[in-house]
HTML snippet that shows the backbone in 3Dmol.js (N, CA, C, O; Angstrom):
<script src="https://3Dmol.org/build/3Dmol-min.js"></script>
<div id="view" style="width:600px;height:400px;position:relative"></div>
<script>
const pdb = `
ATOM      1  N   MET A   1      78.896 105.857   9.467  1.00  0.00           N
ATOM      2  CA  MET A   1      79.296 107.394  10.031  1.00  0.00           C
ATOM      3  C   MET A   1      77.812 107.915   9.467  1.00  0.00           C
ATOM      4  O   MET A   1      77.586 107.605   8.298  1.00  0.00           O
ATOM      5  N   THR A   2      77.009 108.500  10.008  1.00  0.00           N
ATOM      6  CA  THR A   2      75.917 109.150   8.968  1.00  0.00           C
ATOM      7  C   THR A   2      76.288 110.518   8.592  1.00  0.00           C
ATOM      8  O   THR A   2      76.836 111.204   9.455  1.00  0.00           O
ATOM      9  N   ALA A   3      76.095 110.958   7.567  1.00  0.00           N
ATOM     10  CA  ALA A   3      76.494 112.625   7.818  1.00  0.00           C
ATOM     11  C   ALA A   3      75.623 113.613   8.427  1.00  0.00           C
ATOM     12  O   ALA A   3      74.400 113.509   8.333  1.00  0.00           O
ATOM     13  N   LYS A   4      76.181 114.556   9.039  1.00  0.00           N
ATOM     14  CA  LYS A   4      75.544 115.301   9.711  1.00  0.00           C
ATOM     15  C   LYS A   4      75.189 116.678   8.976  1.00  0.00           C
ATOM     16  O   LYS A   4      75.940 117.124   8.109  1.00  0.00           O
ATOM     17  N   PRO A   5      74.337 117.153   9.253  1.00  0.00           N
ATOM     18  CA  PRO A   5      74.012 118.693   8.481  1.00  0.00           C
ATOM     19  C   PRO A   5      75.205 119.572   8.568  1.00  0.00           C
ATOM     20  O   PRO A   5      75.655 119.461   9.709  1.00  0.00           O
ATOM     21  N   ALA A   6      75.899 120.381   7.874  1.00  0.00           N
ATOM     22  CA  ALA A   6      76.653 121.374   8.715  1.00  0.00           C
ATOM     23  C   ALA A   6      76.402 122.213   8.957  1.00  0.00           C
ATOM     24  O   ALA A   6      77.362 122.931   9.237  1.00  0.00           O
ATOM     25  N   ASN A   7      74.996 122.882   9.073  1.00  0.00           N
ATOM     26  CA  ASN A   7      74.356 123.752   9.495  1.00  0.00           C
ATOM     27  C   ASN A   7      74.089 123.850  11.240  1.00  0.00           C
ATOM     28  O   ASN A   7      73.711 124.788  11.942  1.00  0.00           O
ATOM     29  N   ASP A   8      74.538 122.190  11.617  1.00  0.00           N
ATOM     30  CA  ASP A   8      74.015 121.886  13.265  1.00  0.00           C
ATOM     31  C   ASP A   8      75.548 122.645  13.494  1.00  0.00           C
ATOM     32  O   ASP A   8      75.289 123.642  14.168  1.00  0.00           O
ATOM     33  N   ILE A   9      76.433 122.623  13.334  1.00  0.00           N
ATOM     34  CA  ILE A   9      77.881 123.035  13.989  1.00  0.00           C
ATOM     35  C   ILE A   9      77.543 124.175  14.685  1.00  0.00           C
ATOM     36  O   ILE A   9      77.807 124.215  15.887  1.00  0.00           O
ATOM     37  N   ALA A  10      76.996 125.126  14.136  1.00  0.00           N
ATOM     38  CA  ALA A  10      76.470 126.489  14.834  1.00  0.00           C
ATOM     39  C   ALA A  10      76.046 126.470  16.212  1.00  0.00           C
ATOM     40  O   ALA A  10      76.414 127.348  16.993  1.00  0.00           O
ATOM     41  N   SER A  11      75.103 125.277  16.643  1.00  0.00           N
ATOM     42  CA  SER A  11      74.479 125.660  17.714  1.00  0.00           C
ATOM     43  C   SER A  11      75.482 124.510  18.816  1.00  0.00           C
ATOM     44  O   SER A  11      75.094 124.298  19.965  1.00  0.00           O
ATOM     45  N   LEU A  12      76.777 123.851  18.263  1.00  0.00           N
ATOM     46  CA  LEU A  12      77.704 122.869  19.299  1.00  0.00           C
ATOM     47  C   LEU A  12      78.480 123.804  19.801  1.00  0.00           C
ATOM     48  O   LEU A  12      78.821 124.702  19.032  1.00  0.00           O
ATOM     49  N   LYS A  13      79.007 123.841  21.360  1.00  0.00           N
ATOM     50  CA  LYS A  13      79.472 123.984  22.369  1.00  0.00           C
ATOM     51  C   LYS A  13      80.579 123.836  21.955  1.00  0.00           C
ATOM     52  O   LYS A  13      80.758 122.930  21.142  1.00  0.00           O
ATOM     53  N   PHE A  14      81.873 124.801  22.434  1.00  0.00           N
ATOM     54  CA  PHE A  14      83.368 124.429  21.877  1.00  0.00           C
ATOM     55  C   PHE A  14      83.998 122.954  22.593  1.00  0.00           C
ATOM     56  O   PHE A  14      85.196 122.694  22.478  1.00  0.00           O
ATOM     57  N   GLU A  15      83.188 122.168  23.230  1.00  0.00           N
ATOM     58  CA  GLU A  15      83.657 121.020  23.860  1.00  0.00           C
ATOM     59  C   GLU A  15      82.913 120.204  23.243  1.00  0.00           C
ATOM     60  O   GLU A  15      83.560 119.159  23.170  1.00  0.00           O
ATOM     61  N   GLN A  16      81.789 120.055  22.689  1.00  0.00           N
ATOM     62  CA  GLN A  16      80.841 119.260  21.822  1.00  0.00           C
ATOM     63  C   GLN A  16      81.860 119.164  20.418  1.00  0.00           C
ATOM     64  O   GLN A  16      82.433 118.162  19.990  1.00  0.00           O
ATOM     65  N   ALA A  17      81.871 120.318  19.963  1.00  0.00           N
ATOM     66  CA  ALA A  17      82.724 120.398  18.692  1.00  0.00           C
ATOM     67  C   ALA A  17      84.220 119.971  18.670  1.00  0.00           C
ATOM     68  O   ALA A  17      84.737 119.470  17.671  1.00  0.00           O
ATOM     69  N   MET A  18      84.721 120.146  19.549  1.00  0.00           N
ATOM     70  CA  MET A  18      86.497 119.410  19.850  1.00  0.00           C
ATOM     71  C   MET A  18      85.797 117.845  20.071  1.00  0.00           C
ATOM     72  O   MET A  18      86.177 117.011  19.250  1.00  0.00           O
ATOM     73  N   ALA A  19      85.068 117.501  20.837  1.00  0.00           N
ATOM     74  CA  ALA A  19      85.059 115.852  20.862  1.00  0.00           C
ATOM     75  C   ALA A  19      84.419 115.474  19.341  1.00  0.00           C
ATOM     76  O   ALA A  19      84.721 114.295  19.162  1.00  0.00           O
ATOM     77  N   GLU A  20      84.035 115.727  18.744  1.00  0.00           N
ATOM     78  CA  GLU A  20      83.533 115.345  17.299  1.00  0.00           C
ATOM     79  C   GLU A  20      84.366 115.541  16.434  1.00  0.00           C
ATOM     80  O   GLU A  20      84.335 114.822  15.435  1.00  0.00           O
ATOM     81  N   LEU A  21      85.546 116.765  16.579  1.00  0.00           N
ATOM     82  CA  LEU A  21      86.554 116.871  15.658  1.00  0.00           C
ATOM     83  C   LEU A  21      87.562 115.775  16.111  1.00  0.00           C
ATOM     84  O   LEU A  21      88.230 115.253  15.219  1.00  0.00           O
ATOM     85  N   GLU A  22      87.745 115.376  17.363  1.00  0.00           N
ATOM     86  CA  GLU A  22      88.930 114.600  17.801  1.00  0.00           C
ATOM     87  C   GLU A  22      88.269 112.817  17.015  1.00  0.00           C
ATOM     88  O   GLU A  22      89.045 112.049  16.446  1.00  0.00           O
ATOM     89  N   SER A  23      87.099 112.588  17.149  1.00  0.00           N
ATOM     90  CA  SER A  23      86.330 111.503  17.082  1.00  0.00           C
ATOM     91  C   SER A  23      86.851 111.473  15.197  1.00  0.00           C
ATOM     92  O   SER A  23      87.687 110.668  14.788  1.00  0.00           O
ATOM     93  N   ILE A  24      86.290 112.307  14.459  1.00  0.00           N
ATOM     94  CA  ILE A  24      86.918 112.568  13.285  1.00  0.00           C
ATOM     95  C   ILE A  24      88.328 111.935  12.624  1.00  0.00           C
ATOM     96  O   ILE A  24      88.558 111.026  11.827  1.00  0.00           O
ATOM     97  N   VAL A  25      89.182 112.930  13.399  1.00  0.00           N
ATOM     98  CA  VAL A  25      90.118 112.481  12.869  1.00  0.00           C
ATOM     99  C   VAL A  25      90.905 111.458  13.640  1.00  0.00           C
ATOM    100  O   VAL A  25      92.123 111.432  13.465  1.00  0.00           O
ATOM    101  N   SER A  26      90.407 110.709  14.379  1.00  0.00           N
ATOM    102  CA  SER A  26      90.784 109.509  15.109  1.00  0.00           C
ATOM    103  C   SER A  26      90.667 108.730  13.942  1.00  0.00           C
ATOM    104  O   SER A  26      91.649 108.101  13.548  1.00  0.00           O
ATOM    105  N   ARG A  27      89.538 108.688  13.307  1.00  0.00           N
ATOM    106  CA  ARG A  27      88.505 107.512  12.215  1.00  0.00           C
ATOM    107  C   ARG A  27      89.599 107.536  10.708  1.00  0.00           C
ATOM    108  O   ARG A  27      89.919 106.592   9.985  1.00  0.00           O
ATOM    109  N   LEU A  28      89.997 109.087  10.615  1.00  0.00           N
ATOM    110  CA  LEU A  28      90.449 109.628   8.954  1.00  0.00           C
ATOM    111  C   LEU A  28      91.935 109.095   9.528  1.00  0.00           C
ATOM    112  O   LEU A  28      92.391 108.407   8.615  1.00  0.00           O
ATOM    113  N   GLU A  29      92.716 109.112  10.442  1.00  0.00           N
ATOM    114  CA  GLU A  29      94.184 108.282  10.588  1.00  0.00           C
ATOM    115  C   GLU A  29      93.952 106.884  10.845  1.00  0.00           C
ATOM    116  O   GLU A  29      95.003 106.293  10.595  1.00  0.00           O
ATOM    117  N   ARG A  30      92.946 105.982  11.277  1.00  0.00           N
ATOM    118  CA  ARG A  30      92.862 104.993  11.373  1.00  0.00           C
ATOM    119  C   ARG A  30      92.628 104.198   9.998  1.00  0.00           C
ATOM    120  O   ARG A  30      92.907 103.052   9.646  1.00  0.00           O
ATOM    121  N   GLY A  31      91.978 105.320   9.344  1.00  0.00           N
ATOM    122  CA  GLY A  31      91.843 104.601   7.676  1.00  0.00           C
ATOM    123  C   GLY A  31      90.694 103.467   7.504  1.00  0.00           C
ATOM    124  O   GLY A  31      90.669 102.782   6.482  1.00  0.00           O
ATOM    125  N   ASP A  32      89.716 103.290   8.573  1.00  0.00           N
ATOM    126  CA  ASP A  32      89.107 102.266   8.644  1.00  0.00           C
ATOM    127  C   ASP A  32      87.643 102.838   8.062  1.00  0.00           C
ATOM    128  O   ASP A  32      86.605 102.248   8.364  1.00  0.00           O
ATOM    129  N   ILE A  33      87.628 104.243   7.052  1.00  0.00           N
ATOM    130  CA  ILE A  33      86.398 104.121   6.484  1.00  0.00           C
ATOM    131  C   ILE A  33      86.562 104.738   5.050  1.00  0.00           C
ATOM    132  O   ILE A  33      87.334 105.524   4.500  1.00  0.00           O
ATOM    133  N   PRO A  34      85.466 104.003   4.717  1.00  0.00           N
ATOM    134  CA  PRO A  34      85.467 104.183   3.078  1.00  0.00           C
ATOM    135  C   PRO A  34      85.692 105.623   2.327  1.00  0.00           C
ATOM    136  O   PRO A  34      85.418 106.596   3.030  1.00  0.00           O
ATOM    137  N   LEU A  35      86.145 105.892   1.022  1.00  0.00           N
ATOM    138  CA  LEU A  35      86.522 107.084   0.414  1.00  0.00           C
ATOM    139  C   LEU A  35      85.666 108.100   0.761  1.00  0.00           C
ATOM    140  O   LEU A  35      85.926 109.014   1.543  1.00  0.00           O
ATOM    141  N   GLU A  36      84.313 107.869  -0.025  1.00  0.00           N
ATOM    142  CA  GLU A  36      83.401 108.929   0.151  1.00  0.00           C
ATOM    143  C   GLU A  36      83.112 109.222   1.560  1.00  0.00           C
ATOM    144  O   GLU A  36      83.021 110.442   1.698  1.00  0.00           O
ATOM    145  N   GLU A  37      82.944 108.636   2.579  1.00  0.00           N
ATOM    146  CA  GLU A  37      82.730 108.926   3.804  1.00  0.00           C
ATOM    147  C   GLU A  37      83.946 109.419   4.215  1.00  0.00           C
ATOM    148  O   GLU A  37      83.780 110.302   5.056  1.00  0.00           O
ATOM    149  N   SER A  38      85.214 109.185   3.939  1.00  0.00           N
ATOM    150  CA  SER A  38      86.223 110.454   4.482  1.00  0.00           C
ATOM    151  C   SER A  38      86.212 111.403   3.958  1.00  0.00           C
ATOM    152  O   SER A  38      86.158 112.378   4.708  1.00  0.00           O
ATOM    153  N   ILE A  39      86.246 111.637   2.751  1.00  0.00           N
ATOM    154  CA  ILE A  39      85.846 113.165   1.906  1.00  0.00           C
ATOM    155  C   ILE A  39      84.687 113.854   2.783  1.00  0.00           C
ATOM    156  O   ILE A  39      84.775 115.081   2.814  1.00  0.00           O
ATOM    157  N   THR A  40      83.714 113.344   3.437  1.00  0.00           N
ATOM    158  CA  THR A  40      82.881 113.761   3.963  1.00  0.00           C
ATOM    159  C   THR A  40      82.701 114.216   5.611  1.00  0.00           C
ATOM    160  O   THR A  40      82.046 115.112   6.145  1.00  0.00           O
ATOM    161  N   ALA A  41      83.425 113.369   6.037  1.00  0.00           N
ATOM    162  CA  ALA A  41      84.123 113.694   7.030  1.00  0.00           C
ATOM    163  C   ALA A  41      85.060 114.502   7.116  1.00  0.00           C
ATOM    164  O   ALA A  41      84.625 115.514   7.665  1.00  0.00           O
ATOM    165  N   TYR A  42      86.137 114.605   6.866  1.00  0.00           N
ATOM    166  CA  TYR A  42      86.990 115.608   6.290  1.00  0.00           C
ATOM    167  C   TYR A  42      86.761 117.022   6.140  1.00  0.00           C
ATOM    168  O   TYR A  42      87.449 117.912   6.640  1.00  0.00           O
ATOM    169  N   GLU A  43      85.651 117.176   5.347  1.00  0.00           N
ATOM    170  CA  GLU A  43      84.940 118.159   5.009  1.00  0.00           C
ATOM    171  C   GLU A  43      84.113 118.972   6.362  1.00  0.00           C
ATOM    172  O   GLU A  43      84.166 120.196   6.487  1.00  0.00           O
ATOM    173  N   ARG A  44      83.393 118.116   7.280  1.00  0.00           N
ATOM    174  CA  ARG A  44      82.822 118.055   8.469  1.00  0.00           C
ATOM    175  C   ARG A  44      83.624 118.221   9.814  1.00  0.00           C
ATOM    176  O   ARG A  44      83.253 118.301  10.985  1.00  0.00           O
ATOM    177  N   GLY A  45      85.095 118.247   9.099  1.00  0.00           N
ATOM    178  CA  GLY A  45      86.020 117.764  10.582  1.00  0.00           C
ATOM    179  C   GLY A  45      86.415 119.632   9.984  1.00  0.00           C
ATOM    180  O   GLY A  45      86.192 120.598  10.714  1.00  0.00           O
ATOM    181  N   GLU A  46      86.879 119.730   8.872  1.00  0.00           N
ATOM    182  CA  GLU A  46      87.216 121.323   8.555  1.00  0.00           C
ATOM    183  C   GLU A  46      86.025 122.473   9.273  1.00  0.00           C
ATOM    184  O   GLU A  46      86.176 123.423  10.041  1.00  0.00           O
ATOM    185  N   ALA A  47      84.838 121.886   8.629  1.00  0.00           N
ATOM    186  CA  ALA A  47      83.814 123.138   9.697  1.00  0.00           C
ATOM    187  C   ALA A  47      83.695 123.120  11.230  1.00  0.00           C
ATOM    188  O   ALA A  47      83.071 123.944  11.899  1.00  0.00           O
ATOM    189  N   LEU A  48      84.357 122.104  11.671  1.00  0.00           N
ATOM    190  CA  LEU A  48      84.147 121.876  12.792  1.00  0.00           C
ATOM    191  C   LEU A  48      85.336 122.543  13.644  1.00  0.00           C
ATOM    192  O   LEU A  48      85.119 122.932  14.792  1.00  0.00           O
ATOM    193  N   LYS A  49      86.558 122.657  13.063  1.00  0.00           N
ATOM    194  CA  LYS A  49      87.802 123.119  13.491  1.00  0.00           C
ATOM    195  C   LYS A  49      87.391 125.177  13.090  1.00  0.00           C
ATOM    196  O   LYS A  49      87.895 126.089  13.747  1.00  0.00           O
ATOM    197  N   LYS A  50      86.869 125.289  12.460  1.00  0.00           N
ATOM    198  CA  LYS A  50      86.430 126.755  12.084  1.00  0.00           C
ATOM    199  C   LYS A  50      85.576 127.252  13.102  1.00  0.00           C
ATOM    200  O   LYS A  50      85.610 128.396  13.553  1.00  0.00           O
ATOM    201  N   HIS A  51      84.788 126.314  13.452  1.00  0.00           N
ATOM    202  CA  HIS A  51      83.886 126.990  14.603  1.00  0.00           C
ATOM    203  C   HIS A  51      84.375 127.018  15.790  1.00  0.00           C
ATOM    204  O   HIS A  51      83.975 127.760  16.687  1.00  0.00           O
ATOM    205  N   CYS A  52      85.486 126.020  15.893  1.00  0.00           N
ATOM    206  CA  CYS A  52      85.949 126.078  17.471  1.00  0.00           C
ATOM    207  C   CYS A  52      87.116 127.565  17.344  1.00  0.00           C
ATOM    208  O   CYS A  52      87.241 128.316  18.312  1.00  0.00           O
ATOM    209  N   ASP A  53      87.804 127.777  16.166  1.00  0.00           N
ATOM    210  CA  ASP A  53      88.355 128.479  15.750  1.00  0.00           C
ATOM    211  C   ASP A  53      87.802 130.141  16.209  1.00  0.00           C
ATOM    212  O   ASP A  53      88.358 131.163  16.608  1.00  0.00           O
ATOM    213  N   GLN A  54      86.183 129.659  15.843  1.00  0.00           N
ATOM    214  CA  GLN A  54      85.603 131.465  15.830  1.00  0.00           C
ATOM    215  C   GLN A  54      85.041 131.134  17.344  1.00  0.00           C
ATOM    216  O   GLN A  54      84.781 132.172  17.952  1.00  0.00           O
ATOM    217  N   LEU A  55      84.795 129.941  18.085  1.00  0.00           N
ATOM    218  CA  LEU A  55      84.375 130.217  19.437  1.00  0.00           C
ATOM    219  C   LEU A  55      85.592 130.478  20.294  1.00  0.00           C
ATOM    220  O   LEU A  55      85.290 131.322  21.138  1.00  0.00           O
ATOM    221  N   LEU A  56      86.974 130.049  20.423  1.00  0.00           N
ATOM    222  CA  LEU A  56      88.262 130.898  20.836  1.00  0.00           C
ATOM    223  C   LEU A  56      88.609 131.789  20.531  1.00  0.00           C
ATOM    224  O   LEU A  56      89.570 132.199  21.182  1.00  0.00           O
ATOM    225  N   LYS A  57      88.117 132.677  19.398  1.00  0.00           N
ATOM    226  CA  LYS A  57      88.498 133.914  19.472  1.00  0.00           C
ATOM    227  C   LYS A  57      87.874 135.277  19.990  1.00  0.00           C
ATOM    228  O   LYS A  57      88.264 136.415  20.252  1.00  0.00           O
ATOM    229  N   SER A  58      86.223 134.258  19.998  1.00  0.00           N
ATOM    230  CA  SER A  58      85.358 135.014  20.935  1.00  0.00           C
ATOM    231  C   SER A  58      85.615 135.131  22.115  1.00  0.00           C
ATOM    232  O   SER A  58      85.452 136.217  22.671  1.00  0.00           O
ATOM    233  N   ALA A  59      86.097 133.996  22.807  1.00  0.00           N
ATOM    234  CA  ALA A  59      86.490 133.908  24.416  1.00  0.00           C
ATOM    235  C   ALA A  59      87.370 134.996  24.417  1.00  0.00           C
ATOM    236  O   ALA A  59      87.026 136.037  24.977  1.00  0.00           O
ATOM    237  N   GLU A  60      88.571 134.888  23.810  1.00  0.00           N
ATOM    238  CA  GLU A  60      89.970 135.724  23.880  1.00  0.00           C
ATOM    239  C   GLU A  60      89.112 137.179  23.868  1.00  0.00           C
ATOM    240  O   GLU A  60      89.311 137.829  24.894  1.00  0.00           O
ATOM    241  N   MET A  61      88.271 137.760  22.980  1.00  0.00           N
ATOM    242  CA  MET A  61      87.883 139.056  23.084  1.00  0.00           C
ATOM    243  C   MET A  61      86.920 139.508  24.582  1.00  0.00           C
ATOM    244  O   MET A  61      86.775 140.642  25.037  1.00  0.00           O
ATOM    245  N   ARG A  62      86.362 138.213  25.115  1.00  0.00           N
ATOM    246  CA  ARG A  62      85.926 138.400  26.237  1.00  0.00           C
ATOM    247  C   ARG A  62      86.759 138.696  27.296  1.00  0.00           C
ATOM    248  O   ARG A  62      86.435 139.586  28.083  1.00  0.00           O
ATOM    249  N   ILE A  63      87.740 138.107  27.423  1.00  0.00           N
ATOM    250  CA  ILE A  63      88.888 138.039  28.447  1.00  0.00           C
ATOM    251  C   ILE A  63      89.277 139.550  29.095  1.00  0.00           C
ATOM    252  O   ILE A  63      88.935 140.635  28.625  1.00  0.00           O
ATOM    253  N   GLU A  64      89.986 139.345  30.154  1.00  0.00           N
ATOM    254  CA  GLU A  64      90.010 141.189  30.293  1.00  0.00           C
ATOM    255  C   GLU A  64      91.547 141.133  31.717  1.00  0.00           C
ATOM    256  O   GLU A  64      91.287 140.107  32.345  1.00  0.00           O
ATOM    257  N   LYS A  65      92.126 141.415  32.000  1.00  0.00           N
ATOM    258  CA  LYS A  65      93.266 141.459  32.152  1.00  0.00           C
ATOM    259  C   LYS A  65      92.937 142.482  33.639  1.00  0.00           C
ATOM    260  O   LYS A  65      92.610 143.660  33.491  1.00  0.00           O
ATOM    261  N   ILE A  66      93.033 142.049  34.608  1.00  0.00           N
ATOM    262  CA  ILE A  66      93.116 143.404  35.922  1.00  0.00           C
ATOM    263  C   ILE A  66      94.568 143.848  35.967  1.00  0.00           C
ATOM    264  O   ILE A  66      95.710 143.420  35.798  1.00  0.00           O
ATOM    265  N   THR A  67      93.701 145.253  36.377  1.00  0.00           N
ATOM    266  CA  THR A  67      95.458 146.750  35.982  1.00  0.00           C
ATOM    267  C   THR A  67      95.518 146.573  37.504  1.00  0.00           C
ATOM    268  O   THR A  67      94.458 146.367  38.096  1.00  0.00           O
ATOM    269  N   LEU A  68      96.355 146.618  37.998  1.00  0.00           N
ATOM    270  CA  LEU A  68      96.593 147.467  39.481  1.00  0.00           C
ATOM    271  C   LEU A  68      97.465 148.888  39.405  1.00  0.00           C
ATOM    272  O   LEU A  68      98.291 149.282  38.581  1.00  0.00           O
ATOM    273  N   GLY A  69      96.809 149.614  40.884  1.00  0.00           N
ATOM    274  CA  GLY A  69      97.272 151.206  40.699  1.00  0.00           C
ATOM    275  C   GLY A  69      98.734 150.838  41.317  1.00  0.00           C
ATOM    276  O   GLY A  69      99.308 149.767  41.513  1.00  0.00           O
ATOM    277  N   PRO A  70      99.068 152.149  41.528  1.00  0.00           N
ATOM    278  CA  PRO A  70     100.794 152.112  42.294  1.00  0.00           C
ATOM    279  C   PRO A  70     100.490 151.797  43.580  1.00  0.00           C
ATOM    280  O   PRO A  70     101.458 151.462  44.263  1.00  0.00           O
ATOM    281  N   ASP A  71      99.864 151.803  43.890  1.00  0.00           N
ATOM    282  CA  ASP A  71      98.878 151.363  45.461  1.00  0.00           C
ATOM    283  C   ASP A  71      98.980 149.712  45.800  1.00  0.00           C
ATOM    284  O   ASP A  71      99.017 149.265  46.946  1.00  0.00           O
ATOM    285  N   GLY A  72      99.017 148.927  44.616  1.00  0.00           N
ATOM    286  CA  GLY A  72      98.362 147.808  44.313  1.00  0.00           C
ATOM    287  C   GLY A  72      97.470 147.033  44.438  1.00  0.00           C
ATOM    288  O   GLY A  72      97.511 145.803  44.398  1.00  0.00           O
ATOM    289  N   LYS A  73      96.314 147.957  44.652  1.00  0.00           N
ATOM    290  CA  LYS A  73      95.099 147.662  44.548  1.00  0.00           C
ATOM    291  C   LYS A  73      94.411 147.721  43.125  1.00  0.00           C
ATOM    292  O   LYS A  73      94.463 148.717  42.404  1.00  0.00           O
ATOM    293  N   PRO A  74      93.766 146.551  42.803  1.00  0.00           N
ATOM    294  CA  PRO A  74      93.103 146.244  41.211  1.00  0.00           C
ATOM    295  C   PRO A  74      92.714 148.241  40.921  1.00  0.00           C
ATOM    296  O   PRO A  74      92.536 149.063  41.821  1.00  0.00           O
ATOM    297  N   LYS A  75      92.701 148.378  40.151  1.00  0.00           N
ATOM    298  CA  LYS A  75      92.046 149.831  39.590  1.00  0.00           C
ATOM    299  C   LYS A  75      90.707 149.662  38.676  1.00  0.00           C
ATOM    300  O   LYS A  75      89.852 150.548  38.703  1.00  0.00           O
ATOM    301  N   GLY A  76      90.542 148.467  37.842  1.00  0.00           N
ATOM    302  CA  GLY A  76      89.767 148.383  36.701  1.00  0.00           C
ATOM    303  C   GLY A  76      90.306 146.808  35.844  1.00  0.00           C
ATOM    304  O   GLY A  76      90.864 145.797  36.268  1.00  0.00           O
ATOM    305  N   THR A  77      89.973 147.091  34.913  1.00  0.00           N
ATOM    306  CA  THR A  77      90.521 146.096  33.797  1.00  0.00           C
ATOM    307  C   THR A  77      90.638 146.950  32.482  1.00  0.00           C
ATOM    308  O   THR A  77      90.449 148.163  32.399  1.00  0.00           O
ATOM    309  N   GLU A  78      90.958 146.151  31.545  1.00  0.00           N
ATOM    310  CA  GLU A  78      91.389 146.493  30.004  1.00  0.00           C
ATOM    311  C   GLU A  78      91.624 145.356  29.308  1.00  0.00           C
ATOM    312  O   GLU A  78      91.946 144.295  29.842  1.00  0.00           O
ATOM    313  N   PRO A  79      91.485 145.515  28.180  1.00  0.00           N
ATOM    314  CA  PRO A  79      91.125 144.072  27.283  1.00  0.00           C
ATOM    315  C   PRO A  79      92.427 143.487  27.271  1.00  0.00           C
ATOM    316  O   PRO A  79      93.375 144.267  27.196  1.00  0.00           O
ATOM    317  N   LEU A  80      92.762 141.673  27.359  1.00  0.00           N
ATOM    318  CA  LEU A  80      93.989 141.651  27.408  1.00  0.00           C
ATOM    319  C   LEU A  80      94.256 141.108  26.554  1.00  0.00           C
ATOM    320  O   LEU A  80      93.487 140.313  26.014  1.00  0.00           O
ATOM    321  N   ASP A  81      95.711 141.417  26.054  1.00  0.00           N
ATOM    322  CA  ASP A  81      96.757 141.366  25.150  1.00  0.00           C
ATOM    323  C   ASP A  81      97.637 139.967  24.674  1.00  0.00           C
ATOM    324  O   ASP A  81      98.546 139.370  25.249  1.00  0.00           O
ATOM    325  N   VAL A  82      97.116 139.779  23.678  1.00  0.00           N
ATOM    326  CA  VAL A  82      97.154 138.313  23.567  1.00  0.00           C
ATOM    327  C   VAL A  82      98.047 138.492  22.482  1.00  0.00           C
ATOM    328  O   VAL A  82      98.001 137.528  21.717  1.00  0.00           O
ATOM    329  N   GLY A  83      98.851 139.383  22.133  1.00  0.00           N
ATOM    330  CA  GLY A  83      99.955 139.989  20.783  1.00  0.00           C
ATOM    331  C   GLY A  83     101.293 139.957  21.023  1.00  0.00           C
ATOM    332  O   GLY A  83     102.084 140.347  20.163  1.00  0.00           O
TER     333      GLY A  83
END
`;
const viewer = $3Dmol.createViewer("view");
viewer.addModel(pdb, "pdb");
viewer.setStyle({}, {cartoon: {color: "spectrum"}});
viewer.zoomTo();
viewer.render();
</script>
């Protein structure tokens, strides 16, 4: 596995980052990579996880729920309460 620069992670879409993270986890679980390479892969995996977490938080902030008025009709939107 050729080490990729960490700064390219910021340009990855969520799905791309997750796919790469899953690939890294799979390789680490199999244990078929040398120690030094596994350390590098683990570090990249941590960076990918952080990036995915940030993308998810950003998406959550953009999600809104529709509020209904007393007549049952939509009256507007408000931020989604995820807590």
